[in-house]
Backbone bond lengths (Angstrom), bond angles and torsions (degrees), N, CA, C in turn:
res aa  C-N    CA-C-N  psi(-1)  N-CA   C-N-CA  omega(-1)  CA-C   N-CA-C  phi
1 M - - - 1.427 - - 1.534 108.71 -
2 N 1.373 118.60 116.89 1.440 123.25 179.50 1.494 107.83 -127.05
3 L 1.274 118.65 91.97 1.431 128.50 -173.41 1.511 114.14 -93.50
4 S 1.319 119.56 150.07 1.456 122.02 165.94 1.540 108.72 -65.57
5 E 1.323 118.29 160.94 1.414 122.28 179.47 1.577 113.01 -56.38
6 P 1.336 117.03 -49.59 1.487 117.02 179.24 1.514 111.20 -62.45
7 D 1.345 119.80 -41.41 1.483 119.98 176.73 1.515 111.63 -62.63
8 L 1.317 113.81 -42.80 1.467 118.81 -179.64 1.549 111.19 -56.98
9 I 1.294 113.27 -45.54 1.514 119.43 177.22 1.475 111.74 -60.53
10 N 1.356 115.30 -45.51 1.521 118.57 -178.90 1.518 111.92 -62.83
11 Y 1.328 116.03 -41.29 1.497 117.96 177.24 1.478 112.20 -68.03
12 C 1.295 117.55 -35.43 1.518 121.03 179.53 1.498 106.61 -66.59
13 K 1.340 118.18 -35.65 1.530 120.26 179.24 1.517 109.55 -64.09
14 Q 1.358 115.06 -25.12 1.491 118.86 178.88 1.486 111.22 -93.32
15 N 1.296 118.71 13.56 1.500 125.60 -177.98 1.480 112.99 58.16
16 N 1.316 120.21 32.96 1.393 122.23 176.48 1.545 111.00 -73.06
17 A 1.322 117.06 118.14 1.482 124.90 -174.14 1.472 111.26 -60.93
18 A 1.317 120.47 -40.92 1.441 121.59 179.71 1.531 114.06 -66.22
19 A 1.274 116.10 -37.49 1.457 123.41 174.40 1.507 111.52 -65.26
20 Q 1.313 115.99 -43.25 1.437 122.27 177.41 1.516 112.16 -60.26
21 R 1.347 112.82 -45.38 1.509 120.05 175.56 1.540 111.12 -59.16
22 Q 1.353 116.97 -43.64 1.474 120.13 179.94 1.528 110.21 -64.52
23 L 1.332 116.77 -42.45 1.464 120.51 178.29 1.512 110.93 -59.50
24 Y 1.355 114.50 -48.10 1.492 121.43 178.04 1.512 110.22 -55.81
25 Q 1.335 118.89 -49.96 1.429 122.67 -174.21 1.581 110.34 -65.73
26 L 1.374 115.59 -35.56 1.426 118.04 179.95 1.503 114.05 -67.11
27 Y 1.383 116.43 -32.86 1.505 120.00 -168.31 1.552 114.50 -116.07
28 V 1.320 117.84 -6.59 1.448 116.46 -171.93 1.492 113.59 -66.67
29 Q 1.294 119.80 -35.26 1.512 120.90 179.49 1.506 111.45 -65.76
30 G 1.370 114.40 -41.09 1.515 117.73 179.15 1.490 110.88 -66.97
31 I 1.297 117.27 -35.70 1.475 121.06 -177.35 1.561 108.31 -71.00
32 L 1.347 115.40 -41.81 1.474 119.20 175.26 1.557 110.99 -56.97
33 K 1.342 114.44 -48.75 1.467 116.57 -178.47 1.526 113.03 -64.25
34 L 1.342 115.50 -34.12 1.476 116.78 176.70 1.524 111.80 -67.72
35 C 1.329 116.95 -39.22 1.462 119.33 174.06 1.482 112.58 -62.88
36 L 1.286 117.40 -34.49 1.457 122.88 -179.15 1.567 109.88 -62.29
37 R 1.350 116.69 -28.26 1.475 118.02 178.14 1.540 112.01 -69.36
38 Y 1.354 117.70 -28.39 1.436 120.19 -174.29 1.546 113.48 -104.32
39 L 1.333 116.65 -25.47 1.438 116.99 -173.96 1.531 111.43 -126.08
40 N 1.345 119.42 149.65 1.401 122.25 -178.53 1.560 113.76 -102.92
41 N 1.298 117.15 -22.88 1.440 120.63 -173.70 1.552 109.43 -87.24
42 Q 1.342 115.70 122.88 1.474 121.25 -175.10 1.537 111.35 -57.61
43 T 1.358 118.40 -39.57 1.406 124.10 -179.83 1.560 109.29 -61.27
44 D 1.305 115.56 -46.13 1.480 120.98 179.64 1.487 112.13 -64.32
45 I 1.341 115.72 -37.40 1.490 120.49 178.34 1.507 109.31 -64.09
46 E 1.316 117.00 -44.80 1.471 122.15 178.49 1.538 110.77 -63.56
47 D 1.385 117.24 -44.58 1.430 121.22 -178.66 1.528 110.16 -63.97
48 I 1.314 119.64 -43.21 1.446 121.93 -178.40 1.519 108.69 -67.92
49 T 1.308 118.65 -40.96 1.452 117.85 174.63 1.495 113.57 -58.21
50 Q 1.340 116.30 -43.28 1.527 120.57 173.80 1.508 111.34 -58.93
51 H 1.304 117.18 -47.99 1.450 123.24 178.97 1.543 110.92 -58.39
52 T 1.284 116.40 -41.03 1.457 121.14 -179.63 1.530 109.83 -60.44
53 F 1.306 117.75 -50.69 1.448 119.69 -178.63 1.529 111.59 -68.41
54 E 1.342 117.36 -38.45 1.508 117.80 173.64 1.520 113.46 -55.58
55 K 1.333 113.16 -46.19 1.467 118.55 -177.31 1.559 109.51 -68.48
56 A 1.400 117.93 -41.86 1.394 122.43 178.26 1.544 111.09 -58.44
57 F 1.279 117.89 -42.46 1.490 120.36 -177.17 1.512 109.32 -71.43
58 R 1.344 116.82 -34.21 1.510 120.61 176.83 1.492 111.96 -70.03
59 K 1.404 118.52 -33.92 1.433 123.17 -171.76 1.516 112.04 -102.56
60 I 1.347 119.75 0.91 1.449 121.61 -173.48 1.504 112.02 -60.93
61 G 1.302 117.19 -27.13 1.490 120.63 176.13 1.528 114.79 -60.58
62 T 1.322 115.58 -26.07 1.481 120.16 178.73 1.549 112.33 -91.20
63 F 1.294 117.88 -7.85 1.460 120.46 -177.00 1.539 111.96 -74.49
64 Q 1.297 114.39 131.15 1.488 120.59 177.25 1.497 110.27 -106.08
65 Y 1.311 117.53 114.80 1.467 120.47 -177.94 1.528 107.96 -72.24
66 Q 1.348 113.97 128.06 1.483 121.01 -177.97 1.542 111.92 -122.64
67 G 1.269 117.50 27.95 1.431 121.74 -178.86 1.541 115.63 103.98
68 D 1.260 114.58 178.11 1.521 119.38 -175.45 1.585 108.85 -56.36
69 G 1.254 115.09 134.27 1.480 121.34 177.33 1.464 115.16 92.66
70 S 1.372 118.66 -12.60 1.469 119.49 -176.71 1.559 109.79 -73.29
71 L 1.317 118.26 -35.40 1.447 117.82 176.79 1.481 113.96 -67.22
72 K 1.360 116.39 -39.16 1.499 118.97 173.29 1.495 113.61 -62.46
73 A 1.377 114.90 -43.80 1.466 116.74 179.24 1.529 110.79 -62.48
74 W 1.371 116.51 -37.47 1.485 120.49 -178.72 1.573 108.95 -65.51
75 L 1.365 116.93 -43.34 1.415 120.45 178.86 1.552 111.32 -66.34
76 H 1.276 116.65 -34.77 1.481 120.26 178.38 1.521 110.26 -67.67
77 R 1.318 118.00 -39.03 1.449 123.18 179.07 1.545 108.96 -64.65
78 I 1.290 116.78 -41.40 1.475 120.60 178.26 1.538 110.21 -64.92
79 T 1.300 115.11 -40.72 1.449 120.07 -178.13 1.500 110.19 -67.83
80 I 1.288 119.20 -45.55 1.497 122.74 178.22 1.498 108.98 -60.30
81 N 1.327 117.38 -46.09 1.497 118.99 178.21 1.516 112.18 -60.65
82 E 1.297 117.63 -41.38 1.476 121.87 179.23 1.567 109.22 -63.90
83 C 1.333 116.39 -44.15 1.465 120.97 178.72 1.547 107.87 -62.67
84 L 1.259 120.17 -44.02 1.497 120.50 -179.59 1.495 112.44 -68.50
85 M 1.310 117.70 -35.73 1.446 117.26 176.20 1.556 110.88 -66.75
86 H 1.338 115.66 -38.18 1.423 116.79 177.74 1.519 112.11 -65.96
87 I 1.347 116.41 -43.60 1.428 119.81 -179.64 1.573 110.81 -61.03
88 R 1.377 115.34 -40.71 1.439 118.19 179.41 1.523 112.12 -62.94
89 K 1.373 115.71 -38.54 1.439 118.34 -179.10 1.543 112.92 -77.15
90 S 1.282 115.90 -19.13 1.429 122.61 -176.00 1.585 109.84 -74.27
91 K 1.321 115.40 140.90 1.442 121.31 179.25 1.505 109.26 -79.09
92 T 1.333 117.09 -14.34 1.541 118.90 -177.85 1.523 113.70 -81.05
93 F 1.353 115.81 -17.30 1.463 118.55 -178.36 1.536 110.23 -74.71
94 Q 1.353 114.76 119.33 1.458 118.83 176.61 1.492 108.28 -137.02
95 I 1.285 114.17 140.62 1.469 120.44 172.04 1.509 106.27 -99.67
96 S 1.270 117.58 133.97 1.474 119.10 178.58 1.542 111.06 -83.75
97 F 1.324 114.18 120.17 1.454 122.20 179.55 1.545 112.27 -103.96
98 I 1.361 115.47 9.49 1.440 119.67 -173.36 1.589 109.31 -63.71
99 N 1.332 114.58 115.57 1.448 121.51 171.59 1.547 112.62 50.08
100 E 1.311 114.47 44.45 1.499 119.24 -176.77 1.524 109.84 -58.86
101 E 1.374 120.45 -40.84 1.382 123.44 -176.74 1.544 113.51 -62.55
102 S 1.338 117.03 -29.36 1.479 117.63 -178.29 1.505 114.02 -86.37
103 W 1.315 116.88 0.43 1.502 118.72 179.99 1.518 109.39 -71.07
104 P 1.325 118.99 130.92 1.465 120.60 -172.41 1.494 110.74 -57.58
105 E 1.345 113.75 127.55 1.439 121.87 -177.01 1.480 113.14 -56.75
106 D 1.400 118.13 -40.16 1.422 121.57 -177.87 1.502 111.78 -63.90
107 Q 1.317 117.15 -29.42 1.491 120.46 179.87 1.530 109.15 -78.37
108 I 1.338 116.67 -33.94 1.442 120.42 177.77 1.555 110.09 -67.38
109 E 1.300 116.31 -42.85 1.474 119.30 -175.78 1.462 113.75 -81.91
110 H 1.334 118.10 -32.76 1.483 120.39 -175.29 1.519 111.69 -135.06
111 P 1.372 116.19 70.64 1.445 119.83 -176.69 1.513 113.86 -86.09
112 E 1.321 119.47 5.65 1.463 123.81 -171.80 1.518 113.58 -55.54
113 N 1.357 118.24 -36.71 1.414 119.85 -176.38 1.522 115.32 -78.86
114 E 1.289 113.66 -8.81 1.487 115.27 -172.93 1.528 114.82 -70.87
115 L 1.291 119.00 -18.69 1.465 121.77 -176.77 1.563 110.81 -93.09
116 Q 1.240 119.28 -3.84 1.450 120.58 -178.67 1.536 109.84 -70.12
117 T 1.293 112.13 124.12 1.490 117.42 177.62 1.509 108.93 -124.92
118 S 1.286 116.52 160.37 1.450 120.82 -179.71 1.528 113.34 -83.75
119 N 1.303 118.41 -12.90 1.433 122.66 -176.75 1.485 111.33 -110.59
120 P 1.356 116.41 122.60 1.464 119.02 176.03 1.535 110.33 -70.98
121 L 1.319 114.06 134.29 1.437 119.79 -179.02 1.530 108.75 -122.63
122 E 1.288 113.61 155.52 1.482 120.42 173.33 1.500 109.75 -73.99
123 L 1.333 114.81 150.78 1.465 120.21 179.48 1.493 111.84 -56.31
124 K 1.291 117.65 -38.00 1.484 122.34 177.90 1.524 108.97 -55.62
125 Q 1.319 118.74 -48.05 1.460 120.34 -177.67 1.513 111.20 -65.50
126 V 1.319 117.92 -37.02 1.467 122.37 177.73 1.533 109.41 -61.25
127 L 1.368 116.30 -50.79 1.423 119.30 178.34 1.537 114.94 -60.89
128 E 1.365 116.03 -37.77 1.477 117.76 172.60 1.433 113.07 -59.57
129 C 1.352 119.56 -41.68 1.434 121.78 178.62 1.536 112.30 -67.98
130 I 1.348 119.47 -37.23 1.406 120.87 173.61 1.504 110.83 -58.93
131 R 1.302 117.81 -43.04 1.483 120.28 179.12 1.506 115.53 -60.13
132 K 1.363 114.91 -22.02 1.434 119.97 179.83 1.552 113.69 -84.00
133 L 1.285 115.48 -7.84 1.500 120.52 177.84 1.562 110.55 -69.13
134 P 1.296 115.87 148.53 1.506 116.72 172.06 1.511 112.62 -54.96
135 D 1.364 118.25 149.69 1.423 119.28 -175.79 1.512 114.85 -50.50
136 G 1.277 118.61 -48.15 1.520 121.99 179.79 1.472 111.68 -57.56
137 Y 1.306 118.59 -48.53 1.521 123.82 179.16 1.505 109.47 -60.47
138 R 1.352 117.30 -47.22 1.437 120.52 -176.53 1.509 112.81 -65.38
139 T 1.327 117.03 -38.09 1.409 123.07 -179.44 1.515 112.24 -63.40
140 V 1.376 114.56 -50.14 1.462 118.69 -179.37 1.588 108.60 -65.30
141 L 1.289 116.88 -44.15 1.488 119.15 179.68 1.565 110.08 -58.39
142 N 1.283 117.81 -46.98 1.461 120.47 179.91 1.569 112.48 -60.17
143 L 1.317 113.53 -44.81 1.497 117.88 -179.42 1.540 109.55 -66.08
144 Y 1.264 118.07 -39.46 1.452 121.01 -174.06 1.562 110.66 -76.69
145 V 1.339 116.16 -51.67 1.427 123.28 -172.70 1.545 112.23 -79.94
146 F 1.302 115.30 -55.18 1.446 117.12 -172.77 1.503 113.52 -85.84
147 D 1.324 118.18 -34.21 1.449 120.00 -178.81 1.492 112.70 -99.16
148 E 1.343 116.08 -0.23 1.496 123.14 170.73 1.494 112.99 59.85
149 M 1.314 117.41 36.44 1.508 119.73 179.53 1.522 108.31 -88.46
150 K 1.299 115.67 153.75 1.461 123.36 175.12 1.525 107.96 -83.23
151 H 1.307 115.22 159.94 1.493 119.77 179.42 1.539 111.64 -60.01
152 E 1.371 117.45 -34.00 1.408 120.56 179.67 1.564 109.49 -60.17
153 A 1.316 116.14 -47.69 1.483 120.54 -177.47 1.547 109.54 -67.82
154 I 1.345 118.84 -39.43 1.417 121.94 179.29 1.506 110.28 -62.18
155 A 1.383 115.62 -45.33 1.431 120.03 -179.76 1.525 111.04 -61.57
156 Q 1.342 120.46 -40.23 1.358 122.89 177.53 1.499 114.78 -65.50
157 I 1.320 115.76 -44.00 1.470 121.17 -178.86 1.541 110.80 -65.29
158 L 1.363 118.06 -39.96 1.427 119.99 -174.22 1.545 111.22 -96.64
159 G 1.274 118.79 -1.62 1.418 121.46 177.76 1.537 113.99 68.25
160 I 1.359 113.53 39.01 1.525 118.74 -179.73 1.556 105.85 -127.56
161 S 1.326 112.43 173.34 1.417 119.49 178.52 1.584 110.66 -76.50
162 I 1.321 116.82 161.66 1.435 120.28 176.89 1.506 109.87 -65.08
163 N 1.347 116.68 -41.09 1.476 119.09 178.92 1.534 111.37 -65.59
164 T 1.290 116.29 -33.16 1.483 116.12 175.31 1.477 112.76 -65.86
165 S 1.391 115.26 -39.60 1.476 118.30 177.62 1.518 108.99 -62.33
166 K 1.315 118.33 -43.41 1.461 122.21 177.93 1.507 112.22 -60.43
167 S 1.290 117.68 -47.42 1.439 120.48 -176.34 1.606 109.44 -68.16
168 Q 1.365 113.85 -40.05 1.502 113.61 179.08 1.527 110.93 -65.00
169 L 1.300 118.92 -35.27 1.472 121.31 173.98 1.549 111.94 -62.33
170 S 1.279 115.67 -44.51 1.457 123.23 179.04 1.529 110.10 -59.98
171 R 1.292 114.19 -49.82 1.486 120.56 -179.15 1.504 110.23 -66.69
172 A 1.303 119.07 -39.52 1.460 123.05 177.19 1.535 110.11 -59.07
173 R 1.340 115.21 -46.78 1.453 119.15 -179.38 1.504 111.72 -64.98
174 K 1.318 117.25 -38.50 1.473 120.10 179.48 1.479 110.17 -67.62
175 L 1.262 120.37 -43.67 1.468 122.89 -178.80 1.561 107.43 -70.32
176 L 1.314 116.97 -38.04 1.493 120.06 -178.59 1.610 107.69 -65.17
177 K 1.275 115.32 -36.30 1.447 118.30 179.02 1.520 110.52 -63.34
178 Q 1.318 114.06 -42.67 1.503 119.34 179.42 1.533 110.23 -63.00
179 L 1.329 114.90 -45.56 1.477 119.38 178.48 1.476 112.47 -62.08
180 L 1.377 117.08 -38.74 1.477 119.85 179.19 1.509 111.76 -69.98
181 N 1.269 117.99 -38.72 1.463 122.31 174.34 1.520 113.68 -62.19
182 N 1.316 116.88 -38.63 1.462 122.77 176.85 1.537 111.43 -71.46
183 A 1.370 116.60 -30.96 1.448 121.85 -178.90 1.521 113.08 -73.71
184 S 1.261 114.91 -23.21 1.537 119.54 -174.63 1.512 112.93 -90.32
């Protein structure tokens, strides 16, 4: 069965097992890679991927197709939400509040230059370094850089202050720069 995206969605809405299998096969690798940005534990990554597809198949009836890419975007939003729920429930997730007020304001407001390194690295190396960041740093970095969220939204999602989100991003970038320099 090789269906177009609109047909695939319609068959999935009818609980067609072959269509669900095709949807899974089309998107599972991307979902796994997305989970890998947020989580370090392989079992958690596999569990969240499974939860994502379970939820998608349960909620596909509410999905409104809006053209190419809308299904992928919808699945990514479910995945990110599942990862964030897992992180919030996890006892390992910690935001560093150490001396937040003394963090240089210019680095909090303008951390863009912190990631510039003199050595070009492959994307794989960059992603490996991101995975080495503490959970709180990694989560804020992912939400800000990859998911293009504003600090206000990050703060609301994670239950932290806007300044904490800014300082976590700045610290994540500083640590990531060190990790990248050491990797090259």
